[in-house]
N, C-alpha and C positions, 0 to 999 in steps of 0.2 A: 132758934127753933131747929129742931131735928129734921133733916131731910133724908128721905129714903134714897138709896142708890138706885140707879136705873137697872131694871132686870136684864139679865143676859138671856137672850132668846136663842133657842136651838136653830140650827140652819134651816130645818124643814119648815119652821114657822115663818121664816123670812122670804120664802119663795113665793113668786106670783102664782096664785091659784089658777089663773087662766091658761098657764103654759102646761101642756100635756106631755107626758113621757112619750118619746118618739122612737125608742129602741125596742127591738124584739126582746123578749116575748110579750111585752106590754102593749105593743102596737104592731099591726101588720099592714103591709102595703102603704107605707108612709109616702105621701106625694110631695111634690115641690110646694104645693099650696099649703100643706100641713107645716112644712119647714118654715115657709115664709110667714105664716100666721104666728108661729111660736117666736120667730125673730121680731116681728112687729110688736107682740105683747111685751117682749123683753125691753125693746127700745122705749116703748111707752112707759113702762114701769121705771126704768132707769132715768129717763128724761123728765118724767112727771107731766108729760104732755100726751093727751089722747091724739090730738092733731097739732102739728107744729105750725107756728106762724110762718108766713110766706118767706121771711128772711132766714128761717131755720129749716125750711123744707128740704133743701139739697143735702144738708148734713144728716137730717133724720133719715132720708131715703138711702143715703150711702151707708149709714149704720145698719139699717135693716138688711141691705144687700150683703154687707160684710159678715154680719152675724149669721145670716142664712147660709152663706158659703162655708163658714166655720162649722156650722151645725151639720151640714151635709158631709164635710170632711170627717168630723168626729164620728158620725153614725156609720160611715163606710169603714172606719178603722177599728171600731169597737169589736172585741172578740167576746162573745157570750159563751161561757163555759158551762153554765148551769142549765139543765133541761128545763123547758118551758113549764112543765107541770110543777117542778120544785120551786120555781120563781113565783108562780101564782099562789102557791100554798103559803109562802112566807109573808 
């Protein structure tokens, strides 16, 4: 019997829809709570757990902390060269 190959999905369709863009000009006044919420959503998506079991809680929490720190570092280093009005128009 003929079987179809698995479709190749574009990157954008694989992203978690709950994670919001946190860089300017798409977001203003991003707080630590915003960064932590995005990190939590990422860890939930990757791990497949909304809430980890007790024996995985420390690893889960550490992952959220590390991803939040990496996100803050990334956002502080990104250089946006396009004016905000041009970015919103595209």
